[in-house]
C-alpha positions, 0 to 999 in steps of 0.5 A: 299677374295678368290684368285679365286674371283679376276681377278688376282687370277683367272689368277694365278689359271689357270696358276698354274692348267695348269702347275701342270696338265702338270707336273703330266701328264709328270711324270705319262707318264715317270713312265710308260715309265720307267716301260715298258722299264725295262720289255722290257729290262728284256725280251730282256736279258732273250731272249739272255740267252735262245738263248745262252743256245739253241746254247750251247745245240742244238748239244747235241741232236744227237741221244739222248739227252746228259743230262750230257753235257746239264746240264754242258752247262746250268750251264755254261750259268747260272753261269754268268747271275744270271738267271735260265736256264731250258732245256726241251726235246721234250717229256717234260722231264726236261734235266737241271734246273740250277740257283736260283730263289726263289719262282719260280714254278717247271719246267714243260713242260706244262708251256705256254711259253714251249708249245708255243715254242714247237708248233711254232718251231721258235718263242720266247715265253715270259710271266710274272707270280706271284708265291709266292708273286713274279713276274717271267719273262719267255722266251722260245725258241725252240731247233732245230736239223736237222730241227726238234724241239728236245727241249726247252731252257728257261730262267727266273728271278724274277722282284724284282730287276727290281721293286727295280730299278723302285721304286728308279727311280720312287722316283727320278722322283717324287722327281725331278717332285716335285722340277720342280713342285715347281719351275714351280708353282713359275714361273707360279705364278710370270708370272701370277702375272705379267700378271694380274698386266698388265691386271689390269693396262690396265683395270684400264686405261680403267676405267679411260678413261671411267671416262673422264681421257683422259691423262692417260698412262701406264708406260712401265717400271713398267710392265716388260714382258708386255711392248708391252701390255703397248705400245699397250694400250698407242697407243690405248689411244692416238688414241682414245684421238685424235679421241675424240678431233677431234669429239669434235672439229667437234661437237663444229664447228657444234654447232657454225654453227647451233647456228649462222644459221638464220634458225631454226633446230630441229632433232626429233628421232623416239620416237618424242623426240627432240635430237637437237635444235639450238638457232634460233629454240628456239627463233622462238618457244620461247622454254624454254626447249632447254637444257632439255634431250629427251624432247617431240617435242609437249612440244617444238612446240605448233603449231599443224600444225608443229606437223602434218607436222612432222607426215606426213613426218615420215609416208610417208618418204617424205619431207613435206613443208608448210608456216604457221603463229604462232598466239601467236607471229604473226610470219610467218614460212616456215617449211620443214620436211625431213626424215633422212633416208629411214628406218621406225624407223628413225627421222625427220629433221625440218627446220624453216625459218622465212619469217616474214620480207618477209611477212611484205615487201609484206604487206607493198608493197601492202599497199603502192600501195593501199595507193598511189593509194588512195591518188592520186585517189582523187585529180586526180579525182577532177582535171579531174572533174574540167577540164571537167567542164571547158571544158563544158563551165565553163571556160566562168564563170570567178569566177567559172573558177578561183575557179576551177583553184585554186583547181586544183593548190592545188591538184597538189601541194598536189600530188607534195608534196606527190611524193617529200616526197615519194622520200625523204623517199625512199632515207632515207630508202635506205641510199642514203640521207647521214646526215652530222653531225655537232654541231647544236644549238637546240635553233636556230632550235626551234626559226625558228619553232616558227617564222614560226608558228607565221606567219601561219594561225594556229597562230590565233587559237592555242598557241605554247609554247617553253621551251628550257633551256638557255645553252642547249648543242649543238647536233650532226646533220644537221640543215635543217633535224632537222628543218624538224623533228620538223616541221613535229611533230608540223604540226601533232600536229596542225592537231589534236588540236582544237581551243584554244589548246596548243602545247609545245616544250621542251628539256632537256639534259642527259650525252649523249643525248638531248631529245626534246619533242613536246606535245599537248592537242588535241584528243589523239591517241587510244592505238591500233594505237600507234604501227603504227603511224610511218608507211607510209600512216597510219592515225588514223582517215581516215575519217578526211580530213586533207589534209596530206599525211600520210608520215610526221611521217614516215619521222621524224622517219627515220631522227631521226634514221639517226642522231643516235637517237630514237623517240617514242610517248605517248598518252591518248585518249581525253587528248593529245599526246607527241612525243619525240626524242633523239639526241646525244650531241656534247660535 
């Protein structure tokens, strides 16, 4: 794998490139600086030499140039400087030319620096010329006597010595730069490796975080020079971990709250997908797909009215509410669809309130009022009619008056019984009639029912059979209440059993319960009536005038439940019925 293909290699390559570039640029600058400094130094020395010659010879141009003395002065100046010294007269004559300068051009007054010095009168002229394969530097200054330019003093020298010095210096610079470069590259590589390892460790930590390892931390001692990075990463990791844990805790709390709410909650996104649904909503809608990811609302809710409500809330961005019935479950819901925000692409919060119990209570209330009114209307109407008849003269007819008074008394007793049973049922439902449990002999309760039946008029046309094993365990209950339960069940069996029929009372025990059964071979109960036989005022055949109130089985049910047991019915139409209830054993 190439170095530049890895993050660590790329960082190292960048570091090395930057360091090498800086060192090379510095070396180039240094070489140029040294070269420029050497040329400038040479020109400065040539200028001093030319000025020295000018000072030595300017007094020798009084009336006419004293060439001999000028020559001597030039020799003196050139002897200690190892430079070539040339003196020109104003008209261009060479008055002196002293010093060794191999390959240098012949002294000529037409040289640019000489012409410039003669013309300027005060300036210093310098130039560099390559002649014979060597570079020569020239500096010329004007010689002024009595305010006039009488000549030019020039100093020159080859640059070979300077070049030699420069080469040595450049070699030294290059060598030093190479050493510095090697050290710098090594240092840069080390630093890059250290930095890249730290970054790789941070990246690895981030990947481990992304994979769910929230306990990972960088070892600060393993990354010298990157302790701050490791500490910052660890601090970031701790902060993120705390935030994730807090969010998880809040999410768990919210989930528990939602799942323990009685109301159903569904969150639907802008695409019509269910993002959240609690247990109550799942139970109300009988949805098996609660845990499915991004399931469509139409797959969860199979009621078009709810779907229409959600669509209206999303379209109008206003809360919509409706009460509707789930036909497949016979359940009534109050549904509220609330837009989650004012944005057109946001979702909808769907709240489901189960009002089935309220509907049932309201329905029961209406039925109760209707039934009571119906049950009381007939005897009251009969009493009124007979009373009016007596007032109209029937009172003087002894036989008719006695018959009417007997009927009035019977209807009054019937209404009194109904009112008393309603009061008792109300106390049982509200818990205002506590049951005082104590061990009770079931044999004695059945015997009392049997003796009561023997003296009733129904004894002549029906047969009552008891089958309670000897030694049946005692049950926990209240004797009077248990007697009332059995009496209600037997009376109900008597009403539906024709002449010559058989009513049977039996009992058997299990580990925890004693089951009592009252069966008959009467007309039986149709299947559609079985779920309602224990409801108040419910009569299987309302056309029959059996004189009952329709409350006996409802009272029996509540009495059994108050004892901690349960009651049920089994029946086949035309063959008979069997009512059974359970009671807890006393031991």
